[in-house]
CHARMM-style PDB file with segment names, atoms N, HN, CA, C and O in Angstrom:
ATOM      1  N   MET     1     -30.695 -13.296 -60.268  1.00  0.00      PROA
ATOM      2  CA  MET     1     -29.387 -13.966 -60.298  1.00  0.00      PROA
ATOM      3  C   MET     1     -28.291 -12.905 -60.173  1.00  0.00      PROA
ATOM      4  O   MET     1     -28.293 -11.915 -60.905  1.00  0.00      PROA
ATOM      5  N   THR     2     -27.421 -13.103 -59.307  1.00  0.00      PROA
ATOM      6  HN  THR     2     -27.420 -13.907 -58.713  1.00  0.00      PROA
ATOM      7  CA  THR     2     -26.335 -12.178 -59.066  1.00  0.00      PROA
ATOM      8  C   THR     2     -25.003 -12.769 -59.594  1.00  0.00      PROA
ATOM      9  O   THR     2     -24.655 -13.905 -59.271  1.00  0.00      PROA
ATOM     10  N   LEU     3     -24.292 -12.011 -60.379  1.00  0.00      PROA
ATOM     11  HN  LEU     3     -24.575 -11.088 -60.640  1.00  0.00      PROA
ATOM     12  CA  LEU     3     -23.040 -12.439 -60.866  1.00  0.00      PROA
ATOM     13  C   LEU     3     -21.936 -11.891 -59.988  1.00  0.00      PROA
ATOM     14  O   LEU     3     -21.879 -10.689 -59.729  1.00  0.00      PROA
ATOM     15  N   THR     4     -21.052 -12.776 -59.526  1.00  0.00      PROA
ATOM     16  HN  THR     4     -21.098 -13.752 -59.737  1.00  0.00      PROA
ATOM     17  CA  THR     4     -19.871 -12.304 -58.749  1.00  0.00      PROA
ATOM     18  C   THR     4     -18.725 -12.107 -59.732  1.00  0.00      PROA
ATOM     19  O   THR     4     -18.455 -12.958 -60.579  1.00  0.00      PROA
ATOM     20  N   ARG     5     -18.083 -11.007 -59.604  1.00  0.00      PROA
ATOM     21  HN  ARG     5     -18.303 -10.315 -58.916  1.00  0.00      PROA
ATOM     22  CA  ARG     5     -16.922 -10.717 -60.430  1.00  0.00      PROA
ATOM     23  C   ARG     5     -15.662 -10.962 -59.630  1.00  0.00      PROA
ATOM     24  O   ARG     5     -15.616 -10.852 -58.404  1.00  0.00      PROA
ATOM     25  N   HSD     6     -14.658 -11.297 -60.390  1.00  0.00      PROA
ATOM     26  HN  HSD     6     -14.696 -11.387 -61.385  1.00  0.00      PROA
ATOM     27  CA  HSD     6     -13.347 -11.479 -59.788  1.00  0.00      PROA
ATOM     28  C   HSD     6     -12.889 -10.068 -59.373  1.00  0.00      PROA
ATOM     29  O   HSD     6     -13.196  -9.090 -60.054  1.00  0.00      PROA
ATOM     30  N   PRO     7     -12.154  -9.973 -58.254  1.00  0.00      PROA
ATOM     31  CA  PRO     7     -11.709  -8.630 -57.740  1.00  0.00      PROA
ATOM     32  C   PRO     7     -10.902  -7.892 -58.801  1.00  0.00      PROA
ATOM     33  O   PRO     7     -10.983  -6.666 -58.869  1.00  0.00      PROA
ATOM     34  N   HSD     8     -10.159  -8.556 -59.595  1.00  0.00      PROA
ATOM     35  HN  HSD     8     -10.093  -9.552 -59.539  1.00  0.00      PROA
ATOM     36  CA  HSD     8      -9.337  -7.907 -60.637  1.00  0.00      PROA
ATOM     37  C   HSD     8      -9.901  -8.320 -62.019  1.00  0.00      PROA
ATOM     38  O   HSD     8      -9.817  -9.491 -62.388  1.00  0.00      PROA
ATOM     39  N   PRO     9     -10.461  -7.385 -62.768  1.00  0.00      PROA
ATOM     40  CA  PRO     9     -11.199  -7.774 -64.021  1.00  0.00      PROA
ATOM     41  C   PRO     9     -10.322  -8.401 -65.051  1.00  0.00      PROA
ATOM     42  O   PRO     9     -10.861  -9.117 -65.895  1.00  0.00      PROA
ATOM     43  N   ARG    10      -9.018  -8.212 -65.080  1.00  0.00      PROA
ATOM     44  HN  ARG    10      -8.580  -7.630 -64.395  1.00  0.00      PROA
ATOM     45  CA  ARG    10      -8.179  -8.847 -66.115  1.00  0.00      PROA
ATOM     46  C   ARG    10      -7.552 -10.113 -65.741  1.00  0.00      PROA
ATOM     47  O   ARG    10      -6.899 -10.765 -66.556  1.00  0.00      PROA
ATOM     48  N   ARG    11      -7.739 -10.495 -64.479  1.00  0.00      PROA
ATOM     49  HN  ARG    11      -8.270  -9.966 -63.817  1.00  0.00      PROA
ATOM     50  CA  ARG    11      -7.111 -11.748 -63.977  1.00  0.00      PROA
ATOM     51  C   ARG    11      -7.847 -12.978 -64.505  1.00  0.00      PROA
ATOM     52  O   ARG    11      -9.056 -13.100 -64.314  1.00  0.00      PROA
ATOM     53  N   ARG    12      -7.142 -13.877 -65.158  1.00  0.00      PROA
ATOM     54  HN  ARG    12      -6.159 -13.778 -65.313  1.00  0.00      PROA
ATOM     55  CA  ARG    12      -7.739 -15.070 -65.749  1.00  0.00      PROA
ATOM     56  C   ARG    12      -7.731 -16.277 -64.799  1.00  0.00      PROA
ATOM     57  O   ARG    12      -8.596 -17.151 -64.861  1.00  0.00      PROA
ATOM     58  N   LEU    13      -6.741 -16.288 -63.937  1.00  0.00      PROA
ATOM     59  HN  LEU    13      -6.038 -15.578 -63.887  1.00  0.00      PROA
ATOM     60  CA  LEU    13      -6.548 -17.461 -63.020  1.00  0.00      PROA
ATOM     61  C   LEU    13      -6.899 -17.052 -61.602  1.00  0.00      PROA
ATOM     62  O   LEU    13      -6.570 -15.966 -61.124  1.00  0.00      PROA
ATOM     63  N   ASP    14      -7.584 -17.981 -60.959  1.00  0.00      PROA
ATOM     64  HN  ASP    14      -7.852 -18.863 -61.347  1.00  0.00      PROA
ATOM     65  CA  ASP    14      -7.821 -17.752 -59.504  1.00  0.00      PROA
ATOM     66  C   ASP    14      -6.693 -18.551 -58.769  1.00  0.00      PROA
ATOM     67  O   ASP    14      -5.875 -19.231 -59.389  1.00  0.00      PROA
ATOM     68  N   ASP    15      -6.702 -18.429 -57.444  1.00  0.00      PROA
ATOM     69  HN  ASP    15      -7.367 -17.877 -56.940  1.00  0.00      PROA
ATOM     70  CA  ASP    15      -5.622 -19.090 -56.657  1.00  0.00      PROA
ATOM     71  C   ASP    15      -5.636 -20.563 -56.823  1.00  0.00      PROA
ATOM     72  O   ASP    15      -4.571 -21.181 -56.828  1.00  0.00      PROA
ATOM     73  N   ALA    16      -6.781 -21.166 -56.960  1.00  0.00      PROA
ATOM     74  HN  ALA    16      -7.645 -20.664 -56.956  1.00  0.00      PROA
ATOM     75  CA  ALA    16      -6.857 -22.656 -57.165  1.00  0.00      PROA
ATOM     76  C   ALA    16      -6.118 -23.013 -58.439  1.00  0.00      PROA
ATOM     77  O   ALA    16      -5.356 -23.980 -58.438  1.00  0.00      PROA
ATOM     78  N   ASP    17      -6.307 -22.271 -59.539  1.00  0.00      PROA
ATOM     79  HN  ASP    17      -6.925 -21.485 -59.540  1.00  0.00      PROA
ATOM     80  CA  ASP    17      -5.661 -22.507 -60.752  1.00  0.00      PROA
ATOM     81  C   ASP    17      -4.102 -22.417 -60.644  1.00  0.00      PROA
ATOM     82  O   ASP    17      -3.347 -23.217 -61.195  1.00  0.00      PROA
ATOM     83  N   VAL    18      -3.716 -21.400 -59.905  1.00  0.00      PROA
ATOM     84  HN  VAL    18      -4.330 -20.751 -59.456  1.00  0.00      PROA
ATOM     85  CA  VAL    18      -2.248 -21.205 -59.723  1.00  0.00      PROA
ATOM     86  C   VAL    18      -1.650 -22.392 -58.954  1.00  0.00      PROA
ATOM     87  O   VAL    18      -0.572 -22.885 -59.286  1.00  0.00      PROA
ATOM     88  N   ARG    19      -2.379 -22.838 -57.915  1.00  0.00      PROA
ATOM     89  HN  ARG    19      -3.255 -22.438 -57.646  1.00  0.00      PROA
ATOM     90  CA  ARG    19      -1.907 -23.985 -57.144  1.00  0.00      PROA
ATOM     91  C   ARG    19      -1.827 -25.243 -58.041  1.00  0.00      PROA
ATOM     92  O   ARG    19      -0.868 -26.012 -57.965  1.00  0.00      PROA
ATOM     93  N   ALA    20      -2.824 -25.425 -58.864  1.00  0.00      PROA
ATOM     94  HN  ALA    20      -3.602 -24.800 -58.926  1.00  0.00      PROA
ATOM     95  CA  ALA    20      -2.879 -26.552 -59.779  1.00  0.00      PROA
ATOM     96  C   ALA    20      -1.715 -26.499 -60.770  1.00  0.00      PROA
ATOM     97  O   ALA    20      -1.095 -27.526 -61.045  1.00  0.00      PROA
ATOM     98  N   ILE    21      -1.408 -25.313 -61.309  1.00  0.00      PROA
ATOM     99  HN  ILE    21      -1.911 -24.478 -61.086  1.00  0.00      PROA
ATOM    100  CA  ILE    21      -0.320 -25.137 -62.233  1.00  0.00      PROA
ATOM    101  C   ILE    21       1.040 -25.517 -61.512  1.00  0.00      PROA
ATOM    102  O   ILE    21       1.887 -26.219 -62.064  1.00  0.00      PROA
ATOM    103  N   ARG    22       1.173 -25.029 -60.314  1.00  0.00      PROA
ATOM    104  HN  ARG    22       0.485 -24.459 -59.865  1.00  0.00      PROA
ATOM    105  CA  ARG    22       2.424 -25.326 -59.599  1.00  0.00      PROA
ATOM    106  C   ARG    22       2.554 -26.804 -59.228  1.00  0.00      PROA
ATOM    107  O   ARG    22       3.665 -27.332 -59.178  1.00  0.00      PROA
ATOM    108  N   GLU    23       1.439 -27.467 -58.971  1.00  0.00      PROA
ATOM    109  HN  GLU    23       0.537 -27.038 -59.012  1.00  0.00      PROA
ATOM    110  CA  GLU    23       1.483 -28.879 -58.674  1.00  0.00      PROA
ATOM    111  C   GLU    23       1.794 -29.725 -59.901  1.00  0.00      PROA
ATOM    112  O   GLU    23       2.490 -30.737 -59.829  1.00  0.00      PROA
ATOM    113  N   MET    24       1.240 -29.264 -61.056  1.00  0.00      PROA
ATOM    114  HN  MET    24       0.674 -28.441 -61.114  1.00  0.00      PROA
ATOM    115  CA  MET    24       1.499 -29.953 -62.337  1.00  0.00      PROA
ATOM    116  C   MET    24       2.992 -29.840 -62.674  1.00  0.00      PROA
ATOM    117  O   MET    24       3.613 -30.826 -63.073  1.00  0.00      PROA
ATOM    118  N   ARG    25       3.550 -28.678 -62.519  1.00  0.00      PROA
ATOM    119  HN  ARG    25       3.045 -27.877 -62.195  1.00  0.00      PROA
ATOM    120  CA  ARG    25       4.966 -28.478 -62.803  1.00  0.00      PROA
ATOM    121  C   ARG    25       5.859 -29.258 -61.813  1.00  0.00      PROA
ATOM    122  O   ARG    25       6.888 -29.796 -62.221  1.00  0.00      PROA
ATOM    123  N   ALA    26       5.491 -29.326 -60.544  1.00  0.00      PROA
ATOM    124  HN  ALA    26       4.655 -28.889 -60.212  1.00  0.00      PROA
ATOM    125  CA  ALA    26       6.282 -30.052 -59.583  1.00  0.00      PROA
ATOM    126  C   ALA    26       6.219 -31.583 -59.907  1.00  0.00      PROA
ATOM    127  O   ALA    26       7.113 -32.353 -59.556  1.00  0.00      PROA
ATOM    128  N   ALA    27       5.120 -31.969 -60.590  1.00  0.00      PROA
ATOM    129  HN  ALA    27       4.394 -31.343 -60.875  1.00  0.00      PROA
ATOM    130  CA  ALA    27       4.992 -33.350 -60.985  1.00  0.00      PROA
ATOM    131  C   ALA    27       5.752 -33.688 -62.309  1.00  0.00      PROA
ATOM    132  O   ALA    27       5.799 -34.835 -62.755  1.00  0.00      PROA
ATOM    133  N   GLY    28       6.332 -32.630 -62.894  1.00  0.00      PROA
ATOM    134  HN  GLY    28       6.293 -31.699 -62.532  1.00  0.00      PROA
ATOM    135  CA  GLY    28       7.131 -32.849 -64.127  1.00  0.00      PROA
ATOM    136  C   GLY    28       6.506 -32.452 -65.425  1.00  0.00      PROA
ATOM    137  O   GLY    28       7.106 -32.653 -66.481  1.00  0.00      PROA
ATOM    138  N   LYS    29       5.302 -31.885 -65.391  1.00  0.00      PROA
ATOM    139  HN  LYS    29       4.814 -31.721 -64.533  1.00  0.00      PROA
ATOM    140  CA  LYS    29       4.622 -31.488 -66.576  1.00  0.00      PROA
ATOM    141  C   LYS    29       5.383 -30.355 -67.297  1.00  0.00      PROA
ATOM    142  O   LYS    29       5.905 -29.460 -66.631  1.00  0.00      PROA
ATOM    143  N   ALA    30       5.456 -30.373 -68.621  1.00  0.00      PROA
ATOM    144  HN  ALA    30       5.033 -31.100 -69.162  1.00  0.00      PROA
ATOM    145  CA  ALA    30       6.163 -29.324 -69.368  1.00  0.00      PROA
ATOM    146  C   ALA    30       5.500 -27.982 -69.302  1.00  0.00      PROA
ATOM    147  O   ALA    30       4.271 -27.915 -69.285  1.00  0.00      PROA
ATOM    148  N   LEU    31       6.250 -26.916 -69.266  1.00  0.00      PROA
ATOM    149  HN  LEU    31       7.248 -26.971 -69.280  1.00  0.00      PROA
ATOM    150  CA  LEU    31       5.728 -25.570 -69.201  1.00  0.00      PROA
ATOM    151  C   LEU    31       4.803 -25.301 -70.409  1.00  0.00      PROA
ATOM    152  O   LEU    31       3.736 -24.710 -70.238  1.00  0.00      PROA
ATOM    153  N   ALA    32       5.190 -25.717 -71.603  1.00  0.00      PROA
ATOM    154  HN  ALA    32       6.056 -26.197 -71.742  1.00  0.00      PROA
ATOM    155  CA  ALA    32       4.427 -25.475 -72.786  1.00  0.00      PROA
ATOM    156  C   ALA    32       3.030 -26.166 -72.723  1.00  0.00      PROA
ATOM    157  O   ALA    32       2.030 -25.618 -73.186  1.00  0.00      PROA
ATOM    158  N   ASP    33       3.005 -27.388 -72.133  1.00  0.00      PROA
ATOM    159  HN  ASP    33       3.818 -27.833 -71.757  1.00  0.00      PROA
ATOM    160  CA  ASP    33       1.747 -28.071 -71.999  1.00  0.00      PROA
ATOM    161  C   ASP    33       0.812 -27.338 -71.036  1.00  0.00      PROA
ATOM    162  O   ASP    33      -0.380 -27.207 -71.310  1.00  0.00      PROA
ATOM    163  N   ILE    34       1.340 -26.868 -69.926  1.00  0.00      PROA
ATOM    164  HN  ILE    34       2.308 -26.975 -69.703  1.00  0.00      PROA
ATOM    165  CA  ILE    34       0.569 -26.101 -68.938  1.00  0.00      PROA
ATOM    166  C   ILE    34       0.070 -24.852 -69.554  1.00  0.00      PROA
ATOM    167  O   ILE    34      -1.100 -24.516 -69.370  1.00  0.00      PROA
ATOM    168  N   ALA    35       0.907 -24.113 -70.301  1.00  0.00      PROA
ATOM    169  HN  ALA    35       1.857 -24.385 -70.451  1.00  0.00      PROA
ATOM    170  CA  ALA    35       0.547 -22.880 -70.899  1.00  0.00      PROA
ATOM    171  C   ALA    35      -0.632 -23.070 -71.958  1.00  0.00      PROA
ATOM    172  O   ALA    35      -1.550 -22.254 -72.044  1.00  0.00      PROA
ATOM    173  N   ALA    36      -0.542 -24.144 -72.710  1.00  0.00      PROA
ATOM    174  HN  ALA    36       0.204 -24.807 -72.639  1.00  0.00      PROA
ATOM    175  CA  ALA    36      -1.563 -24.439 -73.664  1.00  0.00      PROA
ATOM    176  C   ALA    36      -2.882 -24.766 -72.983  1.00  0.00      PROA
ATOM    177  O   ALA    36      -3.944 -24.347 -73.443  1.00  0.00      PROA
ATOM    178  N   ARG    37      -2.815 -25.513 -71.889  1.00  0.00      PROA
ATOM    179  HN  ARG    37      -1.952 -25.854 -71.516  1.00  0.00      PROA
ATOM    180  CA  ARG    37      -4.039 -25.903 -71.177  1.00  0.00      PROA
ATOM    181  C   ARG    37      -4.818 -24.725 -70.642  1.00  0.00      PROA
ATOM    182  O   ARG    37      -6.045 -24.669 -70.725  1.00  0.00      PROA
ATOM    183  N   TYR    38      -4.053 -23.762 -70.076  1.00  0.00      PROA
ATOM    184  HN  TYR    38      -3.056 -23.807 -70.008  1.00  0.00      PROA
ATOM    185  CA  TYR    38      -4.708 -22.565 -69.451  1.00  0.00      PROA
ATOM    186  C   TYR    38      -4.743 -21.349 -70.395  1.00  0.00      PROA
ATOM    187  O   TYR    38      -5.231 -20.288 -70.004  1.00  0.00      PROA
ATOM    188  N   ASN    39      -4.244 -21.485 -71.609  1.00  0.00      PROA
ATOM    189  HN  ASN    39      -3.848 -22.347 -71.926  1.00  0.00      PROA
ATOM    190  CA  ASN    39      -4.245 -20.427 -72.575  1.00  0.00      PROA
ATOM    191  C   ASN    39      -3.540 -19.182 -72.039  1.00  0.00      PROA
ATOM    192  O   ASN    39      -4.063 -18.074 -72.154  1.00  0.00      PROA
ATOM    193  N   ILE    40      -2.356 -19.364 -71.454  1.00  0.00      PROA
ATOM    194  HN  ILE    40      -1.931 -20.264 -71.361  1.00  0.00      PROA
ATOM    195  CA  ILE    40      -1.557 -18.298 -70.984  1.00  0.00      PROA
ATOM    196  C   ILE    40      -0.109 -18.429 -71.540  1.00  0.00      PROA
ATOM    197  O   ILE    40       0.245 -19.487 -72.060  1.00  0.00      PROA
ATOM    198  N   SER    41       0.682 -17.424 -71.441  1.00  0.00      PROA
ATOM    199  HN  SER    41       0.394 -16.564 -71.019  1.00  0.00      PROA
ATOM    200  CA  SER    41       2.029 -17.466 -72.066  1.00  0.00      PROA
ATOM    201  C   SER    41       2.990 -18.347 -71.281  1.00  0.00      PROA
ATOM    202  O   SER    41       2.853 -18.531 -70.072  1.00  0.00      PROA
ATOM    203  N   LEU    42       3.924 -18.861 -71.974  1.00  0.00      PROA
ATOM    204  HN  LEU    42       4.035 -18.711 -72.956  1.00  0.00      PROA
ATOM    205  CA  LEU    42       4.985 -19.684 -71.351  1.00  0.00      PROA
ATOM    206  C   LEU    42       5.712 -18.906 -70.309  1.00  0.00      PROA
ATOM    207  O   LEU    42       5.991 -19.457 -69.244  1.00  0.00      PROA
ATOM    208  N   GLY    43       6.041 -17.659 -70.537  1.00  0.00      PROA
ATOM    209  HN  GLY    43       5.814 -17.211 -71.402  1.00  0.00      PROA
ATOM    210  CA  GLY    43       6.688 -16.842 -69.566  1.00  0.00      PROA
ATOM    211  C   GLY    43       5.936 -16.622 -68.287  1.00  0.00      PROA
ATOM    212  O   GLY    43       6.537 -16.577 -67.213  1.00  0.00      PROA
ATOM    213  N   TYR    44       4.622 -16.483 -68.377  1.00  0.00      PROA
ATOM    214  HN  TYR    44       4.133 -16.519 -69.249  1.00  0.00      PROA
ATOM    215  CA  TYR    44       3.807 -16.326 -67.251  1.00  0.00      PROA
ATOM    216  C   TYR    44       3.755 -17.631 -66.412  1.00  0.00      PROA
ATOM    217  O   TYR    44       3.780 -17.578 -65.182  1.00  0.00      PROA
ATOM    218  N   VAL    45       3.684 -18.759 -67.066  1.00  0.00      PROA
ATOM    219  HN  VAL    45       3.663 -18.802 -68.065  1.00  0.00      PROA
ATOM    220  CA  VAL    45       3.728 -20.066 -66.362  1.00  0.00      PROA
ATOM    221  C   VAL    45       5.069 -20.141 -65.647  1.00  0.00      PROA
ATOM    222  O   VAL    45       5.114 -20.565 -64.491  1.00  0.00      PROA
ATOM    223  N   SER    46       6.126 -19.760 -66.270  1.00  0.00      PROA
ATOM    224  HN  SER    46       6.090 -19.416 -67.208  1.00  0.00      PROA
ATOM    225  CA  SER    46       7.454 -19.797 -65.603  1.00  0.00      PROA
ATOM    226  C   SER    46       7.470 -18.927 -64.376  1.00  0.00      PROA
ATOM    227  O   SER    46       7.983 -19.318 -63.328  1.00  0.00      PROA
ATOM    228  N   ASP    47       6.884 -17.697 -64.513  1.00  0.00      PROA
ATOM    229  HN  ASP    47       6.468 -17.379 -65.365  1.00  0.00      PROA
ATOM    230  CA  ASP    47       6.858 -16.809 -63.381  1.00  0.00      PROA
ATOM    231  C   ASP    47       5.993 -17.377 -62.220  1.00  0.00      PROA
ATOM    232  O   ASP    47       6.318 -17.203 -61.046  1.00  0.00      PROA
ATOM    233  N   LEU    48       4.908 -18.045 -62.582  1.00  0.00      PROA
ATOM    234  HN  LEU    48       4.644 -18.186 -63.536  1.00  0.00      PROA
ATOM    235  CA  LEU    48       4.037 -18.620 -61.550  1.00  0.00      PROA
ATOM    236  C   LEU    48       4.780 -19.733 -60.764  1.00  0.00      PROA
ATOM    237  O   LEU    48       4.809 -19.731 -59.534  1.00  0.00      PROA
ATOM    238  N   VAL    49       5.383 -20.692 -61.528  1.00  0.00      PROA
ATOM    239  HN  VAL    49       5.359 -20.694 -62.527  1.00  0.00      PROA
ATOM    240  CA  VAL    49       5.960 -21.803 -60.864  1.00  0.00      PROA
ATOM    241  C   VAL    49       7.216 -21.499 -60.114  1.00  0.00      PROA
ATOM    242  O   VAL    49       7.571 -22.216 -59.179  1.00  0.00      PROA
ATOM    243  N   ASN    50       7.909 -20.439 -60.505  1.00  0.00      PROA
ATOM    244  HN  ASN    50       7.621 -19.856 -61.265  1.00  0.00      PROA
ATOM    245  CA  ASN    50       9.159 -20.029 -59.843  1.00  0.00      PROA
ATOM    246  C   ASN    50       8.960 -19.010 -58.738  1.00  0.00      PROA
ATOM    247  O   ASN    50       9.907 -18.533 -58.113  1.00  0.00      PROA
ATOM    248  N   GLY    51       7.688 -18.694 -58.521  1.00  0.00      PROA
ATOM    249  HN  GLY    51       6.918 -19.081 -59.028  1.00  0.00      PROA
ATOM    250  CA  GLY    51       7.330 -17.717 -57.433  1.00  0.00      PROA
ATOM    251  C   GLY    51       7.595 -16.284 -57.702  1.00  0.00      PROA
ATOM    252  O   GLY    51       7.640 -15.488 -56.764  1.00  0.00      PROA
ATOM    253  N   ARG    52       7.779 -15.895 -58.979  1.00  0.00      PROA
ATOM    254  HN  ARG    52       7.742 -16.541 -59.741  1.00  0.00      PROA
ATOM    255  CA  ARG    52       7.969 -14.495 -59.312  1.00  0.00      PROA
ATOM    256  C   ARG    52       6.597 -13.757 -59.497  1.00  0.00      PROA
ATOM    257  O   ARG    52       6.542 -12.528 -59.552  1.00  0.00      PROA
ATOM    258  N   ALA    53       5.530 -14.536 -59.587  1.00  0.00      PROA
ATOM    259  HN  ALA    53       5.575 -15.534 -59.542  1.00  0.00      PROA
ATOM    260  CA  ALA    53       4.181 -14.008 -59.711  1.00  0.00      PROA
ATOM    261  C   ALA    53       3.257 -14.764 -58.756  1.00  0.00      PROA
ATOM    262  O   ALA    53       3.413 -15.963 -58.526  1.00  0.00      PROA
ATOM    263  N   ARG    54       2.293 -14.025 -58.208  1.00  0.00      PROA
ATOM    264  HN  ARG    54       2.166 -13.051 -58.394  1.00  0.00      PROA
ATOM    265  CA  ARG    54       1.276 -14.681 -57.364  1.00  0.00      PROA
ATOM    266  C   ARG    54       1.837 -15.526 -56.246  1.00  0.00      PROA
ATOM    267  O   ARG    54       1.412 -16.668 -56.071  1.00  0.00      PROA
ATOM    268  N   GLN    55       2.797 -14.993 -55.470  1.00  0.00      PROA
ATOM    269  HN  GLN    55       3.142 -14.066 -55.612  1.00  0.00      PROA
ATOM    270  CA  GLN    55       3.435 -15.685 -54.405  1.00  0.00      PROA
ATOM    271  C   GLN    55       2.440 -16.166 -53.347  1.00  0.00      PROA
ATOM    272  O   GLN    55       2.628 -17.241 -52.776  1.00  0.00      PROA
ATOM    273  N   ARG    56       1.412 -15.413 -53.081  1.00  0.00      PROA
ATOM    274  HN  ARG    56       1.259 -14.540 -53.545  1.00  0.00      PROA
ATOM    275  CA  ARG    56       0.465 -15.729 -51.927  1.00  0.00      PROA
ATOM    276  C   ARG    56      -0.539 -16.765 -52.348  1.00  0.00      PROA
ATOM    277  O   ARG    56      -1.345 -17.174 -51.512  1.00  0.00      PROA
ATOM    278  N   ALA    57      -0.553 -17.245 -53.641  1.00  0.00      PROA
ATOM    279  HN  ALA    57       0.102 -16.913 -54.320  1.00  0.00      PROA
ATOM    280  CA  ALA    57      -1.605 -18.158 -54.094  1.00  0.00      PROA
ATOM    281  C   ALA    57      -1.412 -19.549 -53.475  1.00  0.00      PROA
ATOM    282  O   ALA    57      -2.383 -20.301 -53.399  1.00  0.00      PROA
ATOM    283  N   GLY    58      -0.231 -19.919 -53.038  1.00  0.00      PROA
ATOM    284  HN  GLY    58       0.558 -19.308 -53.099  1.00  0.00      PROA
ATOM    285  CA  GLY    58       0.004 -21.194 -52.476  1.00  0.00      PROA
ATOM    286  C   GLY    58       0.485 -22.242 -53.517  1.00  0.00      PROA
ATOM    287  O   GLY    58       0.649 -21.950 -54.701  1.00  0.00      PROA
ATOM    288  N   GLY    59       0.694 -23.440 -53.022  1.00  0.00      PROA
ATOM    289  HN  GLY    59       0.561 -23.678 -52.060  1.00  0.00      PROA
ATOM    290  CA  GLY    59       1.230 -24.490 -53.912  1.00  0.00      PROA
ATOM    291  C   GLY    59       2.706 -24.500 -53.901  1.00  0.00      PROA
ATOM    292  O   GLY    59       3.348 -23.544 -53.467  1.00  0.00      PROA
ATOM    293  N   PRO    60       3.289 -25.643 -54.406  1.00  0.00      PROA
ATOM    294  CA  PRO    60       4.741 -25.777 -54.390  1.00  0.00      PROA
ATOM    295  C   PRO    60       5.430 -24.856 -55.354  1.00  0.00      PROA
ATOM    296  O   PRO    60       5.079 -24.831 -56.533  1.00  0.00      PROA
ATOM    297  N   ILE    61       6.402 -24.094 -54.893  1.00  0.00      PROA
ATOM    298  HN  ILE    61       6.687 -24.115 -53.935  1.00  0.00      PROA
ATOM    299  CA  ILE    61       7.212 -23.226 -55.777  1.00  0.00      PROA
ATOM    300  C   ILE    61       8.495 -23.996 -56.128  1.00  0.00      PROA
ATOM    301  O   ILE    61       9.218 -24.464 -55.248  1.00  0.00      PROA
ATOM    302  N   VAL    62       8.744 -24.110 -57.389  1.00  0.00      PROA
ATOM    303  HN  VAL    62       8.157 -23.730 -58.104  1.00  0.00      PROA
ATOM    304  CA  VAL    62       9.885 -24.866 -57.881  1.00  0.00      PROA
ATOM    305  C   VAL    62      11.145 -24.096 -57.607  1.00  0.00      PROA
ATOM    306  O   VAL    62      11.264 -22.934 -57.994  1.00  0.00      PROA
ATOM    307  N   THR    63      12.100 -24.736 -56.936  1.00  0.00      PROA
ATOM    308  HN  THR    63      12.003 -25.680 -56.621  1.00  0.00      PROA
ATOM    309  CA  THR    63      13.383 -24.106 -56.657  1.00  0.00      PROA
ATOM    310  C   THR    63      14.534 -24.698 -57.447  1.00  0.00      PROA
ATOM    311  O   THR    63      15.645 -24.169 -57.432  1.00  0.00      PROA
ATOM    312  N   GLU    64      14.270 -25.778 -58.123  1.00  0.00      PROA
ATOM    313  HN  GLU    64      13.367 -26.208 -58.135  1.00  0.00      PROA
ATOM    314  CA  GLU    64      15.339 -26.387 -58.980  1.00  0.00      PROA
ATOM    315  C   GLU    64      14.796 -26.605 -60.353  1.00  0.00      PROA
ATOM    316  O   GLU    64      13.581 -26.605 -60.551  1.00  0.00      PROA
ATOM    317  N   ARG    65      15.659 -26.788 -61.295  1.00  0.00      PROA
ATOM    318  HN  ARG    65      16.646 -26.788 -61.134  1.00  0.00      PROA
ATOM    319  CA  ARG    65      15.220 -26.999 -62.647  1.00  0.00      PROA
ATOM    320  C   ARG    65      14.631 -28.356 -62.843  1.00  0.00      PROA
ATOM    321  O   ARG    65      15.123 -29.355 -62.319  1.00  0.00      PROA
ATOM    322  N   ILE    66      13.552 -28.379 -63.619  1.00  0.00      PROA
ATOM    323  HN  ILE    66      13.152 -27.567 -64.044  1.00  0.00      PROA
ATOM    324  CA  ILE    66      12.888 -29.683 -63.949  1.00  0.00      PROA
ATOM    325  C   ILE    66      12.950 -29.790 -65.451  1.00  0.00      PROA
ATOM    326  O   ILE    66      12.487 -28.909 -66.175  1.00  0.00      PROA
ATOM    327  N   TYR    67      13.530 -30.881 -65.908  1.00  0.00      PROA
ATOM    328  HN  TYR    67      13.906 -31.597 -65.319  1.00  0.00      PROA
ATOM    329  CA  TYR    67      13.655 -31.084 -67.338  1.00  0.00      PROA
ATOM    330  C   TYR    67      12.602 -32.158 -67.729  1.00  0.00      PROA
ATOM    331  O   TYR    67      12.794 -33.351 -67.497  1.00  0.00      PROA
ATOM    332  N   ALA    68      11.522 -31.702 -68.310  1.00  0.00      PROA
ATOM    333  HN  ALA    68      11.365 -30.733 -68.498  1.00  0.00      PROA
ATOM    334  CA  ALA    68      10.491 -32.648 -68.800  1.00  0.00      PROA
ATOM    335  C   ALA    68      10.869 -33.164 -70.140  1.00  0.00      PROA
ATOM    336  O   ALA    68      11.232 -32.401 -71.035  1.00  0.00      PROA
ATOM    337  N   ARG    69      10.789 -34.443 -70.288  1.00  0.00      PROA
ATOM    338  HN  ARG    69      10.494 -35.063 -69.562  1.00  0.00      PROA
ATOM    339  CA  ARG    69      11.082 -35.079 -71.595  1.00  0.00      PROA
ATOM    340  C   ARG    69       9.765 -35.214 -72.335  1.00  0.00      PROA
ATOM    341  O   ARG    69       8.764 -35.705 -71.815  1.00  0.00      PROA
ATOM    342  N   ARG    70       9.817 -34.759 -73.559  1.00  0.00      PROA
ATOM    343  HN  ARG    70      10.631 -34.360 -73.982  1.00  0.00      PROA
ATOM    344  CA  ARG    70       8.609 -34.870 -74.427  1.00  0.00      PROA
ATOM    345  C   ARG    70       8.582 -36.215 -75.088  1.00  0.00      PROA
ATOM    346  O   ARG    70       9.619 -36.719 -75.520  1.00  0.00      PROA
ATOM    347  N   ALA    71       7.411 -36.808 -75.177  1.00  0.00      PROA
ATOM    348  HN  ALA    71       6.569 -36.399 -74.827  1.00  0.00      PROA
ATOM    349  CA  ALA    71       7.299 -38.046 -75.861  1.00  0.00      PROA
ATOM    350  C   ALA    71       7.546 -37.864 -77.356  1.00  0.00      PROA
ATOM    351  O   ALA    71       7.077 -36.891 -77.947  1.00  0.00      PROA
ATOM    352  N   ALA    72       8.265 -38.775 -77.959  1.00  0.00      PROA
ATOM    353  HN  ALA    72       8.646 -39.565 -77.478  1.00  0.00      PROA
ATOM    354  CA  ALA    72       8.599 -38.635 -79.406  1.00  0.00      PROA
ATOM    355  C   ALA    72       7.438 -39.097 -80.253  1.00  0.00      PROA
ATOM    356  OT1 ALA    72       7.517 -39.061 -81.481  1.00  0.00      PROA
TER     357      ALA     72
END
């Protein structure tokens, strides 16, 4: 059995994860919910969805503010 390693050993998310994160945010999901689901920081989620990190991964990059309302 051969194990394939990710090209960067510290990278937690692959491009499909980044696209999924961007799609969730474009659909209005809260940053904190996305961060908790993927066990990454809120700041990194913000960087991903705003295109400051992993620009080549694909998916919709948010260009306007989205205010998600939390259920009470």
